[in-house]
N, C-alpha and C positions, 0 to 999 in steps of 0.2 A: 537578634536578639535570635542567637544561631539556636534551631529547633536538634534534639536529639536523634538522629536519624538511622534507622534501622535497615538493612539494606536482604532483600528475600529472593534468590536469584536460582536459576540451575546451573549445576557445574558447566557446562556450554559457555555460557555469557561470564565464567568469575572474572576473565580481561576485564569488563565494563564494569564491573562489581570491585574492582580494584581503580580503576580509574574513579569512580565516585570516593572512594573511599582515601586516595587522593586530594580530592578539594578541598583547598584551606580555604573555605567559604563554609563548609560546611562540617556540623560536628557527629560525624560518624564514627559508628562501633560497628562492630560483627561478629559476633557470638553465634558461629554455623548453628542449628539444630541438624545433628545427620544421626542421631539415635534416637530409637524410639520410646518414648514414657509407657512404662510399665505397667498399665492402668486400660482397664475399658471403659474406665467411665471420663465421657466425653468434656466435661465440664470441669473434673478435676485436670485432666492433660490439659485443656487452655490455660488454666489457672496457676500450672505448672509451668507452661512456654511465658505465659505473658510475668514468670516471677526470674525464672532462672535466665531468659535470654532477650527479655524484650522490656525491662520493666525500664528501666528508663527512657525511652523510646518516647516521642511524640507523633512521630510519620515513620510509617514504614515506606519505603522504595521497594517497586517490585519488578524485577525486572523482565518487561515481555518480548522473549526470542523466539526460536523457532522449536524447542525443546519444549513449552511449557503448557501447554494445550494440554485441554479438560481430557480431549479426547483419547490421547493418549492413555489413560485409565487411572484411577485411582491409588496403585503401589506405586505408578511412576510420580508419580505429584503427591505424595502423602507428605513432606518435610512443606514445599513450599505451601499449600493446600493447609497444614496447621498454624505456619506461619501464618497466616491470612486472619484465618479464621483467628487467633490468639489477636492480633490485633484489632479487627474488628469485635473484640468480647469485651465489654463494659461486667467488672464483676469484682470482688470485696478489696477494697485498696488500689484499682488502678480503673483507669477510664478507656475507653478506645482510642486508636490510633487515627490519625488522615493517611489515606493512602496514596500514593504518587505512583502510576505508571508508568513507567519509562520505556518507550518503545524502540528494542536494538536495532541498528540500521538493516541487518541482515533477517528483520521480523517486519519493514515498517511498509513494504507491497502488499502486506498480506491483511494489514491492518486498517492502514490510511488508503481509501477508495475514491473515488471521483465523485465529485456533488451532482446529488440526481432532483428534478422535481416531482414533489411529489402528486399524489394525485387524490390526496383528501383536502386539502391547501392550497394547492399550486406552489408555494414557493420549493425555493432550492434550500436543501438542507446537506450539510455534510454525513459523507458516507463514511461510518466507522465500525470495521469489523470487526467488535469484540464478542466473541462468543466464543463455545465449546472450540472451534478450528483454531484460536490464537492464544486464549489463555484458559486459566484455572475458572470456577462457578464464583467463588469466593470475590474475585473481581468483575469480571463481566455482571451476576446480579444488583452488585453495589454502585454499576457504571450506570447500568440501561434500569434502574429501579423502575417497576411498573407503573407511568404517569398517565392512562388512557390518551396517551396525545399523541402524534405523531410523529413527532419529535422528541430530543430529552436536551433539552437548555442547560446552561451549566448547575441552574438552581435545583433540576430533581435530576442530577448525578451527586454521588459520594465522591465517588473516586476522581480524582484527577488525573489525566492522562497528556502523554507529550511525546513528540519523538526525541531520540539520544540528541539529536545538531539542537535543536530546540531548547532541550536542556539542558547541555553545555555553556551554551551562554549565559543564564542568568537558571543555578543549580535552586538558591535561598529563594527566587520568587515564586517555581513551583512548590517546592517546601511550605513556600508563605502558606499559598494556595488550600495545600492538600492540609496543614494544619487549621486551620480555619476552619474546614468541614466541620470537624468534630462538634462545632456548638452551631452549627446551621440548622437547621429545620430538618433537612436532608436524612440529617445525620438518625433524626427519630425513625426510620424506616431503614435500615441496614437491616441486614441478616447474615448472621456467623457463617450458618449451616445453608446453603442455597437448594 
């Protein structure tokens, strides 16, 4: 069964958004959030975004490129931050969406690093640079939800992460993984506004 997918992206990554919308095996729609909601009530704003932009979606694909880092400032990232906040928001008449981070090729080297040997457990761990220098906090926090361990296995991460090239070989599989997180135990530990 195809899941309803919303794509959150920076304008600089529009070509990748268009490629996703053109994938015949995904049920995508895009209703861009590009004008502010006139309110100071954060819960109202998130509810409006869910109702007006994301109401049919069950998974949000968050494109991670070179221009979507938290450290570029809140004004610069205001739309993608709100889209992810609304995707994570459990409100009246809606449930949170699964979040699938797709790293575009230009950002791949900044995100996917060499494995390292852990000083605590001695095991080898993948090094994935998901933080304020590569994405927004709404994604990074829910990818690296604090767990008190030296690593973050799949069951300790709400957000799913994949490189563009891997995503394009099996997009429905990755969307399904993100969808399944909605009912996984880790879904109870997400934060809308980290």
